[in-house]
N, C-alpha and C positions, 0 to 999 in steps of 0.2 A: 506494498500498499504504500501512495508517495505521500513524504510529508511535505509541509509547505513553513518557509520561513520567513521574516520580511525586516529587511535592514533600515531602519528609520538614517534618517540625515542627523550625523553628530552637528552639534554645533559648541563652539568654545563662546561661549559670551563674554568670557574673560579667559588674558594666557599669559601669565607672568611667568618670566622665565628668571628663577629664585637661585641659581649656583650651576655647577657642574660638577661631575664624579671625577676622580682618579678611572675613571676606564672609560670616559668620552659621554658618557651617559647625562643630560641635561636633567635638573630637578625642575617641576612644573609645579606652579598652583593656579587652576581653573577648572570656572562655574562651568559644565557644561550641561548642556539641554539636547533635548532630542525633537525632530519633525514627525508630523505624521504625514510624510512623502518619504519613500527610499525605494531601496531594488524590493523585488521578489527572486525567491529562491525555491524552488521543486527538486526534492531527493527522492531518488527511485532504488531502492537495494539493487544490487546485484552483483556481477563476478569481479567487476572491474572498475577502478575509479575512472569517469570522463568526465569532462564539461562543456557545456554548449551553454555562449552569450548568443544575445536577443538584444532588441530595445538602445533608445536613444541614441544610448551610449555606449554600447557596444565593441565599437572598433578600437581596435588597441587592445582589448583587454585579453591576458595570457589564458588559454585552456590548461596549462599543465603546471608541474610543482611550482611557478612561479607564482600561480595567485595563491591569497592567502583563504580562500574556498579553499583549497584542494588540501594544505597545509593541515586548515581546523579538524577536515575529516579524516587525515591521517592520522592527526593527533586523539580523533575520537575512535581509531582503530574501524575506521566506517567503509566500505566500499559499493559504487552504484555511478548511477547517472545523477549529474547534478546538473540543472539546468538553470542560470541567470539572466535574470530579466533586469539589464542598466538601464537605469533611471534616472542616477547619481555623475554629475561628473567626473572623473577621475582627475586625481592630481589637482582638487579642488578643496580640498583644505574642510572638508566636512566628512572625513573619517569615511568612505565609501567602502575601498579594502575593509579595513579593520572592522567596521559596521557588518559586512557581509562574511567576515572569519565568527565574529560575537554571533551571527544568527545561526550560521553551519553549526557553533558549538551548543545553543542552545536549544535548535532542532534535533541534532540527534542524542542529546542526555536524556537517562534517564527521567520521565515527567517527573517536575519538582527536587531533581536532584541540582544540588549549588553548581557550580565550573570551577572546578580549585586554580588560585593564584597561577600555579606555576604550569598548569594547562594554559591558560589565557593569554600572561605575559610574554612568552615569549615570540609569540606570533605577533608582536607588537603595543608600545604604550597604551593604544586608545582600546585594545583589548578587552580588558578587565573593565570598562568603566562601560566599553557597546554592551556588554553581556546583562548589565543591569536595566542599560535602557531604556532608563527615565533620570529625570536630573539630581546632579550629584558635582561634590566634588572631588577634582583630581588631584591628587598629590606625588610628588617624588618622582618615581620612574614610571609613573603611572599603576603601581603598586596599592596605595592609599586611597580608598575610595569612600564616600561616606553621603549618603541619599540626602537633597534637599528640596525641601519641600516650594514650587514655585508654580505662580497663577499663571492659568495659559498666557500665551503673550504672541499676539497676532506679526507677523512678522511679514517679511519677502526677501528672497535667497536668489541674490545674481552672481552670476560668473561670466564672465567676459572671452569666456572660449580660450585662453591661455593657462595650460596645465600647469604648475610650480613643482618643481621637487623637493621636499622635504629638507634634504640635505643640505644642499647652498645657501637655505634660507637661514639655519642656523649656524650654519659656515660666516654668513655676511651678517651676524649680531654685533652691534656696537658695546655694551654688556651681558653678562651673563652671571649678574652677581645683583638682582635687581628685587624689589621688596615684593613679599608677598601679600595676598588678599588680609584683610584681619583677618584676626584669630575667629574671629564671633559674627555668623550673615545674620542680618536684620529679619526679619519676618516680612517679608513681601506682601502685598497686600493688594497688587495692582498692576497693570503693565506701566503707568506713569512711576507708581515709588520705583519700581524694579529697575527701570533705565534710567532713572535720579541718580540710585545707588550704580549701577553701572559706571554712567559718567564720569567717577572718580577710579575708578580700576583700568585696565590695561590690553591691550593683546601685544606684547611685546616684540614681535613677529612681524610686525604690518610694516615700520621702517625698511624692516629689510626687505621682506616678499615687495617692497615696490619697488625699489633700487631695483632687481631685479625684472619684474613684472608693471611698467610704470601704469598698463591700463589698470591697473587696484584702483589707484588714486581715481581714476576717471567715472569707476565704478562707483566709488564713496561719495565723489562729486552729485552725482545722478542720484543715492540715494539721499544725500541731505538736505537735497534742493526739492522733495517730493511735500506733498503736502500734508500735515499734522504728522512729521517724524518725528518720535522719541530720540532715538539716538542709531546711528551708524555705524556700522564694524567687520573690519576682517573676521572671520573664521579662522581657526588653526593655523597653519603656515599658506595659507591664501590658495586659488585666486577669489575664491568662493569671500562673499560679503555680503551681512543681513542689514538691515534695517527692522525696528520693532515700531510698531502704532495701538497706538490708545484701542482701534476696534479692529476686527477680517475687513470692516466695508472702506476702509483708509488702504489698509494693507491692499486690496485687491487694485485700490484706484491709482496706488503707488505701481502695480504691478502692468497695468494697463497702457499706463503713463509711459512709464519705462520702456514697455516692450514697442511699442511707438515709435520711442526715438531710436529705442539702439535692435530692432529686426533680430540680430544675428544672435545680443545676448541669452543666456540662460536665464527665464525668469519666471521663479514660481511663490506665490505667497502660499503661506505655511502657518499651523500654531505651533509653537515650541510647548515642550511642556517636557 
């Protein structure tokens, strides 16, 4: 019997780079939310492991052991055919590959079983938080995950179609010892309050990513110019940016506005939580 999985877009509302370990891994402090939009996977047991890919962003997705879905299936000692409907742009800073891997771990785990950190973390720093699949604070090298209560956040995701590899962005960082978020996060009582607080936080990778892909600055300018926008920021290591709005109506209006002006940009109104 086929098993289905959903891999939501992961949005870094904040991303503070707070240090670097001797082994080269960066220390992070990030408030992460997930969208009601994502990739979809179907798993059919069989004698051999194989992956097929379709969808808007299927081009360039590997169908062998380079794919994190393949690696996650192997980690679960599972064999069969996986079909991936690729909705999210890859190289976009919204955890497409990590979320796909996490969805694989969830789908192939015994029902109700917790996914061990030593299974998820070797697949990538974002995979543990993606296995949780709900708003959380991610710290350390992705190994410290604390669930967070967030209000539903109307948002717009925009990607200019320029993939940004994570490695060069971290390499271009001006500083690696930046302040963390406050120890205690507030009890957010709505999108406006949440956006207000987020204005005092950062994505430390944003300047470095813009240096590598100036189109990100164009996206942020476009989002900042939309009506009723509460906050505009880059997610992860780029190139997808997000904006928060007080209502879904405002988010959809902004999507229409930007979609008309930039027809070649990937633009989706979503709810984050």
